[in-house]
N, C-alpha and C positions, 0 to 999 in steps of 0.2 A: 077407780074406773075399770070397767070390765075391759081386759085385755082380748083384743079381736086376733083369730088367727084363721089362718086358711087351713083345709082339710087334706090334701094332696096336691102335689106336683109331681110333673114328670115331663123329661126331656127325651125326645125321640129323634131318630133320622132313620129315612128309608124303612121306617116299619118296625126298626129296633128301637129298643131303651137304652138309653145312654146313663141316664141316672135319675132315681127318683127320691122323694122324701114325703111323710105325713105327720100330722100332729098326733101325738100319743097323748096319753091320759094325762101326763104332766106338762102338758105345752111345750116340749122339746120334740126337735124333729130328726128324723134319722131312722135306720133300720135295724137299731139296736132293742127296741121295745115292742116288737112286730106283735102287731094286734089290734082290737076295735080302736076307731077314733073317735076320741073324747067321751063316749060314753057306749053301752052294749046294744045301742039301737043305730047306732052308724056303720055303714059298710065296711068291710076290711078294704086294706090297700089292693088285694088282688081283685076285688071288685069294680074298683075304680080303675086298676089297670086295665082289665077285660073291657069294660066301658069304653076307654080311650081307643083301644085298638079293635075292637067293635065298631062302636058308633062315631066316634068323633073324627078319626084319621082320615077314614075312607073319604069323609066329606070336608077335610078342609081345603080352603081355599087360601092361598098363597097371598099374605098381605105385605105390600110395599110401605117402608118407613115404619114408624114406630106406633103401628097399631094392634088394638088387642078387639077380638071378636069373643063375642057371647055366642055359643051355643044355644039356639032356639029350642031343641028339643028338650022335655024335659027328662033328663036320664036317671036322675033319682029324685024322689021327693024331697022336697027342702033343700035342695042341692042347686047351684049355679056351674056352668064350665065355662071357663074362658080359654082361650088360645089365641097364639102368634106365631110368626114363623120368621125366622132371620135368613141372612142372604147364602148361609152355608145347607140350607135346606133343611134346617132344625125346626122342629115344632115343640113349643113350649106350652103344656097345657096345665090348668089349675082348676081344681073342684073346691067350692066353698059354699058355707050355708047360706041360705039367702037372707038372713038377717045381718050379715057382714056386710060393712060398707062397700059398695062396688069399686069405690076408688083403689080400695086395698089390692085385690087380684090386679087390676089394670095396672097400678104401679107395680107391683110385684115382678109382673111378669116384663114390663117394658124395663125395669132394671137389670132383670137378669139376661134379656135380649142385650142391652146397651153392652154387657160387659165382655171385655175382648178376652176373656176365658169363660167358656160356657161348656166345656166338655168335664164337669164336675163329676168327682166321685160321688156316691150317695151321701155321705158323710159331710162332704165340702157342700154340696146343694144344700144339705138340711140345715147346715151353721149358716151359710150366707143367706137363706129365706127367713132364718130366726132372726138374723141381724137387721134386714129389712123390715119385719113386723115390730122388732125392739124400737127401732126408729119411729115408725108409726105411731107406736103408743106414747113415745116421748112427745109428740108433736103433740099429740091428743090432751097430754098432762100438760105440758106448756100452755096451752090454749087455755085448761082449767085454772091454771095458778096464776095467768096472767088477768084472768076474767075479772077476778076480785070479788065474786059473788059466792054465795052458800054453796055449799057442794051440791045439794040436790038439785037447784037452780040450774047450776052449770050444766049437770049431767040431764037435765032436760033441754036445754037449749043444744048441748052436742046431738042428742039423738033426732031432736027438730030438724036440725041441720042435715045430719046423715040422712034423713028420711026424704028430704027434698032433692039431696044431691042424687040418692038413690033414683029416684024418679026421673030426674033429668038424665041421668047416665043412662037409665034404661031405655030411653026413649032415642038419646044418641045412638046407642048401640044397635037397636032395632033398625034405625034408619041406614046405620053402616052397613049392617048385615044385607037389608034390601039392595044398598049399593053394590057391595060386593058379588052377591047374587046374580045382579043386573050386569056386572064386568065379566062374571065369570061364562053368563049365558052369553054374553056378547061375543068373547073369547071363543066361545063352542060356536057360533054362527059362522063368525070368521074363517075358523077351522074348516067347518063344514062348507062355506063358501070357496076357500083355498081347494078343498078335496074335490069340490063339485067341477070347480074349472081343471085342475089337470085331468080327473075323469073326460070332460068335454072335450079335451086337446087330444087325450087319447083317442077317444072315439073320432074325432075328425081326422087324427092322422089316419086311422084304421080305414074309414071311409076313403081316404085320398089314395091310399094304397090298391084299397078295394076296385076304385074306378080305375085307376091306372092298369090294374090288373085287367079288367074288363073291356078296357080299350085297347089293350094289346092284343088281348084274345081276339077282339074282333077284327083289329087290322090283321092280324094272323089270317083269320078266317076269310077276311076279304082277299088279300093275296094270295092265298091257297085257292080262292075260288077262281079269280083270275088267271092263275097259272093252269088249272085245270081246263077253263074255257080255250086258253090260248094252244093247248096242247091238243085240244078235240078238234079246234076249227083249223090249225094250220099246219099242224105236225100229221095228223091222221087224214 
Protein backbone atom coordinates (compact mmCIF):
# COMPACT_ATOMS: atom_id res chain seq x y z
CA UNK A 1 0.00 0.00 0.00
CA UNK A 2 1.17 3.51 -0.81
CA UNK A 3 2.76 5.34 2.10
CA UNK A 4 1.43 8.88 2.39
CA UNK A 5 3.88 11.64 3.26
CA UNK A 6 3.74 15.37 3.86
CA UNK A 7 6.09 17.58 1.86
CA UNK A 8 7.20 20.28 4.30
CA UNK A 9 6.66 21.20 7.94
CA UNK A 10 7.83 24.39 9.64
CA UNK A 11 7.41 25.81 13.14
CA UNK A 12 7.70 29.58 13.57
CA UNK A 13 7.33 32.16 16.32
CA UNK A 14 7.21 35.93 15.90
CA UNK A 15 8.11 35.50 12.23
CA UNK A 16 11.26 33.48 12.98
CA UNK A 17 11.73 29.83 12.07
CA UNK A 18 12.26 27.54 15.05
CA UNK A 19 12.61 24.30 13.10
CA UNK A 20 11.63 22.74 9.79
CA UNK A 21 11.75 19.44 7.95
CA UNK A 22 10.85 18.12 4.51
CA UNK A 23 10.34 14.85 2.72
CA UNK A 24 13.46 13.80 0.86
CA UNK A 25 13.56 11.34 -2.01
CA UNK A 26 13.93 8.37 0.30
CA UNK A 27 10.89 9.30 2.41
CA UNK A 28 12.94 10.39 5.42
CA UNK A 29 12.55 13.75 7.11
CA UNK A 30 15.42 16.03 7.97
CA UNK A 31 17.93 18.57 6.72
CA UNK A 32 20.72 16.17 5.84
CA UNK A 33 19.46 15.35 2.32
CA UNK A 34 18.78 18.91 1.25
CA UNK A 35 17.33 19.13 -2.23
CA UNK A 36 14.15 18.47 -4.20
CA UNK A 37 11.18 16.85 -2.52
CA UNK A 38 10.07 13.48 -3.90
CA UNK A 39 11.00 14.34 -7.49
CA UNK A 40 12.62 17.06 -9.53
CA UNK A 41 9.33 18.78 -10.39
CA UNK A 42 8.48 19.58 -6.79
CA UNK A 43 9.65 22.85 -5.18
CA UNK A 44 12.62 22.92 -2.86
CA UNK A 45 12.42 23.67 0.88
CA UNK A 46 13.57 27.23 0.19
CA UNK A 47 10.46 27.85 -1.91
CA UNK A 48 8.15 26.47 0.78
CA UNK A 49 9.96 28.54 3.40
CA UNK A 50 9.66 31.74 1.35
CA UNK A 51 5.96 31.15 0.65
CA UNK A 52 5.30 30.64 4.35
CA UNK A 53 6.96 33.90 5.36
CA UNK A 54 5.69 35.96 2.41
CA UNK A 55 2.17 34.59 1.92
CA UNK A 56 1.06 32.49 4.89
CA UNK A 57 2.25 34.14 8.10
CA UNK A 58 0.87 37.62 7.21
CA UNK A 59 -2.60 36.08 6.85
CA UNK A 60 -2.50 33.77 9.89
CA UNK A 61 -5.54 34.05 12.12
CA UNK A 62 -4.86 32.66 15.63
CA UNK A 63 -7.17 29.71 16.31
CA UNK A 64 -8.38 28.64 19.73
CA UNK A 65 -8.32 24.98 20.66
CA UNK A 66 -7.18 22.13 18.45
CA UNK A 67 -8.21 23.70 15.14
CA UNK A 68 -6.31 23.46 11.90
CA UNK A 69 -6.89 25.96 9.08
CA UNK A 70 -6.42 25.27 5.39
CA UNK A 71 -5.06 28.20 3.37
CA UNK A 72 -7.57 28.99 0.63
CA UNK A 73 -4.97 30.50 -1.72
CA UNK A 74 -3.35 28.17 -4.25
CA UNK A 75 0.24 28.92 -3.29
CA UNK A 76 1.71 26.11 -5.44
CA UNK A 77 -0.08 24.05 -8.06
CA UNK A 78 -0.75 20.57 -6.73
CA UNK A 79 -0.18 21.46 -3.07
CA UNK A 80 -2.34 22.33 -0.07
CA UNK A 81 -1.15 24.37 2.89
CA UNK A 82 -2.41 24.00 6.47
CA UNK A 83 -1.54 25.80 9.68
CA UNK A 84 -2.44 25.95 13.35
CA UNK A 85 -1.36 28.11 16.28
CA UNK A 86 -0.67 27.34 19.92
CA UNK A 87 -0.88 29.22 23.21
CA UNK A 88 2.78 30.28 22.95
CA UNK A 89 2.07 32.18 19.70
CA UNK A 90 3.85 29.57 17.64
CA UNK A 91 2.58 28.82 14.13
CA UNK A 92 2.87 25.28 12.77
CA UNK A 93 2.62 25.05 8.97
CA UNK A 94 2.42 22.02 6.71
CA UNK A 95 2.48 21.59 2.92
CA UNK A 96 1.07 18.42 1.34
CA UNK A 97 0.29 17.27 -2.16
CA UNK A 98 -3.40 17.52 -3.03
CA UNK A 99 -3.88 13.75 -3.33
CA UNK A 100 -2.78 13.17 0.27
CA UNK A 101 -5.60 12.27 2.71
CA UNK A 102 -6.52 15.60 4.26
CA UNK A 103 -6.91 14.01 7.66
CA UNK A 104 -3.13 13.43 7.66
CA UNK A 105 -1.92 17.09 7.86
CA UNK A 106 -4.74 17.84 10.31
CA UNK A 107 -3.70 14.95 12.52
CA UNK A 108 0.00 15.80 12.14
CA UNK A 109 -0.37 19.46 13.14
CA UNK A 110 -2.78 18.60 15.95
CA UNK A 111 -0.36 16.09 17.45
CA UNK A 112 2.61 18.42 17.09
CA UNK A 113 0.62 21.20 18.70
CA UNK A 114 -0.43 18.93 21.55
CA UNK A 115 3.13 18.00 22.43
CA UNK A 116 4.45 19.60 25.61
CA UNK A 117 7.80 19.98 23.88
CA UNK A 118 7.45 21.74 20.55
CA UNK A 119 10.81 23.52 20.44
CA UNK A 120 12.26 20.75 18.33
CA UNK A 121 15.52 20.90 16.48
CA UNK A 122 15.27 20.18 12.75
CA UNK A 123 16.28 16.55 13.21
CA UNK A 124 13.96 16.07 16.19
CA UNK A 125 11.03 17.58 14.29
CA UNK A 126 11.79 15.37 11.28
CA UNK A 127 11.94 12.25 13.45
CA UNK A 128 8.67 13.10 15.18
CA UNK A 129 6.89 13.83 11.90
CA UNK A 130 8.18 10.53 10.52
CA UNK A 131 6.84 8.69 13.57
CA UNK A 132 3.36 10.18 13.13
CA UNK A 133 3.36 9.25 9.43
CA UNK A 134 4.48 5.70 10.27
CA UNK A 135 1.60 5.35 12.75
CA UNK A 136 -0.86 6.57 10.12
CA UNK A 137 0.48 4.07 7.57
CA UNK A 138 0.29 1.24 10.11
CA UNK A 139 -3.36 2.07 10.80
CA UNK A 140 -4.14 1.87 7.07
CA UNK A 141 -2.27 -1.41 6.80
CA UNK A 142 -4.15 -2.74 9.81
CA UNK A 143 -7.47 -1.87 8.15
CA UNK A 144 -6.33 -3.62 4.96
CA UNK A 145 -5.25 -6.75 6.82
CA UNK A 146 -8.40 -6.90 8.95
CA UNK A 147 -10.75 -6.54 5.99
CA UNK A 148 -10.07 -10.05 4.74
CA UNK A 149 -10.57 -8.95 1.13
CA UNK A 150 -8.21 -9.20 -1.81
CA UNK A 151 -5.46 -6.60 -2.05
CA UNK A 152 -6.77 -4.63 -5.03
CA UNK A 153 -10.32 -4.58 -3.67
CA UNK A 154 -9.17 -3.30 -0.28
CA UNK A 155 -6.94 -0.69 -1.92
CA UNK A 156 -9.88 0.57 -3.99
CA UNK A 157 -12.09 0.70 -0.89
CA UNK A 158 -9.49 2.72 0.99
CA UNK A 159 -9.11 5.14 -1.93
CA UNK A 160 -12.92 5.58 -2.07
CA UNK A 161 -13.01 6.27 1.67
CA UNK A 162 -10.15 8.76 1.35
CA UNK A 163 -11.91 10.53 -1.53
CA UNK A 164 -15.16 10.88 0.43
CA UNK A 165 -13.25 11.94 3.55
CA UNK A 166 -11.28 14.56 1.59
CA UNK A 167 -14.49 16.06 0.18
CA UNK A 168 -16.07 16.26 3.63
CA UNK A 169 -12.94 17.73 5.22
CA UNK A 170 -12.65 20.28 2.41
CA UNK A 171 -16.20 21.46 3.06
CA UNK A 172 -15.57 21.59 6.80
CA UNK A 173 -12.29 23.51 6.42
CA UNK A 174 -13.87 25.99 3.99
CA UNK A 175 -16.68 26.60 6.47
CA UNK A 176 -14.18 26.90 9.34
CA UNK A 177 -12.08 29.38 7.37
CA UNK A 178 -15.15 31.51 6.64
CA UNK A 179 -16.00 31.45 10.33
CA UNK A 180 -12.41 32.36 11.24
CA UNK A 181 -12.47 35.24 8.77
CA UNK A 182 -15.81 36.37 10.16
CA UNK A 183 -14.46 36.24 13.70
CA UNK A 184 -11.38 38.17 12.60
CA UNK A 185 -13.47 40.83 10.85
CA UNK A 186 -15.74 41.03 13.90
CA UNK A 187 -12.68 41.51 16.09
CA UNK A 188 -11.43 44.22 13.74
CA UNK A 189 -14.83 45.93 13.85
CA UNK A 190 -14.80 45.75 17.64
CA UNK A 191 -11.31 47.25 17.69
CA UNK A 192 -12.41 49.97 15.27
CA UNK A 193 -15.48 50.64 17.40
CA UNK A 194 -13.34 50.85 20.54
CA UNK A 195 -10.92 53.21 18.80
CA UNK A 196 -13.83 55.30 17.55
CA UNK A 197 -15.24 55.56 21.08
CA UNK A 198 -11.84 56.60 22.45
CA UNK A 199 -11.44 59.17 19.70
CA UNK A 200 -14.99 60.45 20.27
CA UNK A 201 -14.29 60.75 24.00
CA UNK A 202 -11.09 62.72 23.30
CA UNK A 203 -12.94 65.03 20.91
CA UNK A 204 -15.73 65.51 23.43
CA UNK A 205 -13.20 66.33 26.14
CA UNK A 206 -11.37 68.72 23.82
CA UNK A 207 -14.65 70.43 22.91
CA UNK A 208 -15.55 70.72 26.61
CA UNK A 209 -12.24 72.42 27.35
CA UNK A 210 -12.74 74.68 24.34
CA UNK A 211 -16.18 75.69 25.63
CA UNK A 212 -14.73 76.31 29.08
CA UNK A 213 -12.00 78.44 27.50
CA UNK A 214 -14.52 80.40 25.45
CA UNK A 215 -16.78 80.85 28.49
CA UNK A 216 -13.85 82.05 30.61
CA UNK A 217 -12.78 84.49 27.93
CA UNK A 218 -16.36 85.76 27.56
CA UNK A 219 -16.73 86.24 31.32
CA UNK A 220 -13.37 87.98 31.44
CA UNK A 221 -14.45 90.27 28.57
CA UNK A 222 -17.75 91.05 30.32
CA UNK A 223 -15.96 91.84 33.60
CA UNK A 224 -13.45 93.97 31.74
CA UNK A 225 -16.24 95.84 29.93
CA UNK A 226 -18.20 96.44 33.15
CA UNK A 227 -15.03 97.63 34.88
CA UNK A 228 -14.28 100.01 32.03
CA UNK A 229 -17.84 101.40 32.12
CA UNK A 230 -17.71 101.76 35.89
CA UNK A 231 -14.45 103.71 35.67
CA UNK A 232 -15.79 105.86 32.83
CA UNK A 233 -19.07 106.88 34.52
CA UNK A 234 -18.16 106.98 38.19
CA UNK A 235 -14.50 107.71 38.43
CA UNK A 236 -14.06 110.21 35.63
